[in-house]
C-alpha positions as CSV (number, residue, x, y, z in Angstrom):
1,M,237.0,51.1,160.1
2,I,235.9,54.4,161.6
3,S,238.1,57.4,161.1
4,G,239.5,57.6,164.6
5,A,240.6,54.0,164.6
6,A,242.2,54.4,161.1
7,D,244.0,57.5,162.4
8,L,245.3,55.6,165.4
9,V,246.5,52.8,163.1
10,H,248.3,55.3,160.9
11,I,250.1,56.9,163.9
12,L,251.1,53.5,165.3
13,V,252.5,52.4,161.8
14,A,254.4,55.7,161.7
15,A,255.9,55.1,165.1
16,A,256.8,51.5,164.2
17,L,258.4,52.2,160.9
18,T,260.5,55.1,162.2
19,Y,261.4,53.1,165.3
20,A,263.0,50.5,162.9
21,I,265.2,53.3,161.3
22,G,266.1,54.5,164.8
23,F,267.0,50.9,165.8
24,E,269.5,50.7,162.9
25,R,271.0,54.1,164.0
26,D,271.3,52.7,167.6
27,L,273.1,49.6,166.2
28,R,275.6,51.9,164.4
29,G,276.2,54.1,167.5
30,A,274.6,57.2,166.1
31,G,273.7,60.2,168.4
32,A,270.0,59.7,167.9
33,G,268.4,56.2,168.2
34,D,265.2,54.3,168.4
35,R,263.3,56.5,170.9
36,V,264.2,59.8,169.1
37,F,263.2,58.4,165.7
38,A,260.0,56.9,167.1
39,L,259.1,60.2,168.7
40,I,259.8,62.1,165.5
41,G,257.8,59.5,163.4
42,T,254.9,59.7,165.8
43,A,254.8,63.5,165.7
44,A,255.0,63.4,161.9
45,G,252.3,60.8,161.9
46,I,250.0,63.0,163.9
47,V,250.7,65.9,161.7
48,G,250.1,63.7,158.7
49,V,246.7,62.8,160.1
50,L,245.9,66.5,160.6
51,A,247.1,67.2,157.0
52,A,244.8,64.5,155.7
53,H,241.9,66.1,157.6
54,G,242.3,69.6,156.2
55,A,245.6,71.1,157.2
56,P,247.9,70.2,154.2
57,A,250.5,72.8,155.0
58,A,251.2,71.4,158.4
59,L,253.8,68.9,157.2
60,T,255.8,71.7,155.8
61,G,256.2,73.2,159.2
62,V,257.3,69.8,160.6
63,L,260.0,69.4,157.9
64,T,261.3,72.9,158.8
65,G,261.4,72.1,162.5
66,V,263.1,68.8,162.0
67,G,265.7,70.6,159.9
68,F,266.8,72.4,163.1
69,I,267.2,69.0,164.9
70,G,269.4,67.8,162.0
71,A,271.4,71.1,162.1
72,G,271.9,70.6,165.9
73,L,273.3,67.1,165.2
74,L,275.8,68.6,162.7
75,F,276.9,71.7,164.6
76,R,277.6,69.9,167.8
77,Q,281.1,69.0,166.8
78,E,284.3,68.5,168.8
79,H,286.5,68.3,165.7
80,P,285.7,70.9,163.0
81,E,287.5,68.9,160.3
82,A,285.0,66.0,160.6
83,V,281.3,66.2,159.7
84,R,279.6,63.8,162.1
85,G,275.9,63.0,162.2
86,L,275.1,63.8,158.5
87,T,273.7,60.3,157.9
88,T,271.6,60.5,161.1
89,A,270.3,63.9,160.1
90,A,269.3,62.6,156.7
91,A,267.7,59.6,158.3
92,I,265.7,61.9,160.6
93,L,264.5,63.8,157.5
94,A,263.5,60.5,155.8
95,S,261.6,59.5,159.0
96,V,259.6,62.7,159.0
97,A,258.5,61.9,155.4
98,I,257.8,58.3,156.3
99,G,255.8,59.3,159.4
100,G,253.9,61.9,157.4
101,A,253.0,59.5,154.7
102,A,251.8,56.9,157.2
103,G,249.8,59.5,159.0
104,E,248.1,60.5,155.8
105,G,247.2,56.8,155.2
106,R,249.8,56.1,152.6
107,L,251.0,53.0,154.4
108,L,252.5,51.2,151.3
109,L,254.5,54.4,150.5
110,A,255.7,54.7,154.1
111,T,256.7,51.0,154.2
112,I,258.6,51.2,150.9
113,G,260.3,54.4,152.1
114,T,261.4,52.6,155.3
115,A,262.7,49.7,153.4
116,V,264.7,51.9,151.0
117,S,266.1,53.9,153.9
118,L,267.2,50.8,155.8
119,L,268.8,49.5,152.6
120,M,270.8,52.7,152.1
121,L,271.8,52.8,155.8
122,E,273.0,49.2,155.7
123,A,274.7,49.2,152.2
124,R,278.1,49.6,153.8
125,Y,277.6,46.7,156.2
126,T,275.9,44.1,153.9
127,P,278.3,42.0,151.9
128,A,276.0,41.8,148.8
129,L,275.6,45.6,148.8
130,R,279.2,46.7,149.5
131,M,279.8,47.3,145.8
132,L,277.4,50.3,146.1
133,D,279.5,52.0,148.8
134,G,281.2,55.0,147.3
135,R,284.1,54.9,149.8
136,R,285.1,51.6,148.3
137,W,285.8,53.4,145.0
138,Q,286.9,56.9,146.1
139,G,290.7,56.1,145.7
140,R,290.2,55.6,142.0
141,F,288.8,59.1,141.4
142,R,290.1,62.7,141.8
143,H,288.6,64.6,144.8
144,D,286.6,67.7,143.9
145,E,289.0,69.9,145.9
146,E,292.1,68.6,144.0
147,P,293.4,70.7,141.1
148,A,292.6,69.2,137.7
149,S,296.4,68.9,137.0
150,A,296.7,66.5,140.0
151,G,294.7,63.9,138.1
152,R,294.9,60.6,139.7
153,A,298.0,61.4,141.8
154,A,296.4,60.5,145.0
155,A,295.1,57.2,143.7
156,D,298.4,56.3,142.1
157,N,300.5,57.1,145.1
158,A,301.9,53.7,146.2
159,H,303.0,55.0,149.6
160,G,299.5,56.0,150.8
161,E,300.5,59.6,151.1
162,D,297.8,62.3,150.8
163,P,299.3,65.0,148.6
164,G,296.2,67.2,148.8
165,G,295.7,66.8,152.5
166,L,292.1,65.8,151.9
167,R,291.8,62.4,153.4
168,G,292.0,63.9,156.9
169,I,288.5,65.3,156.4
170,A,285.9,62.7,157.4
171,C,282.2,62.4,156.9
172,V,280.8,60.0,159.6
173,G,277.1,59.1,159.8
C-alpha cells in the first residue's frame, strides 16, 4: 500500500474508533457526542500522520488544545456544587490519544484503547461490570473530606442522613 493510501486508512480508522466513543457519550446524554468525537479523532489522526512523517512534537500541541475543550466542558456549569462533564472530558482526552495512535499507524493500540475506553464508560451500565463501579461501594468508606474521627458514621447512619454534608456534591459524566 502506498504511503498516501495508508495515511488515508489511518485517518479513517481514527475517525471510526473515536466515533464509537462519541456514540456511547451520545447514548448517555453527554454534552459532546459522536460528531464531536469523530472530528477530534480525525484531527488527532491527521496530526498523528504528520507526527509519523517527521513532526513528532505535533501531538503534544493537540493534547494541549484539547485540554481547553475539556476545560470548557467543566467550567460551563449552572450548579457550582456539581462537576458535570468530567467523564466526557476524559473521554475526549482518550480520543485524542486513540486518534493519534491510529494516525501514526498503531492501529492495534488504537483499537485496544477504544475497547478499554468503552469498557470503562459502560462499567456502570453493564450488569457483569457493576461490581467495578466505585459508587456502589462509596457508602462503606469514609469520604476524604470527613474528619478521621467521623470514621464510618456516614455509612452506619441508618436514617440516610449526611452528617458531613458531602453527598450533595455530585460528579456527573
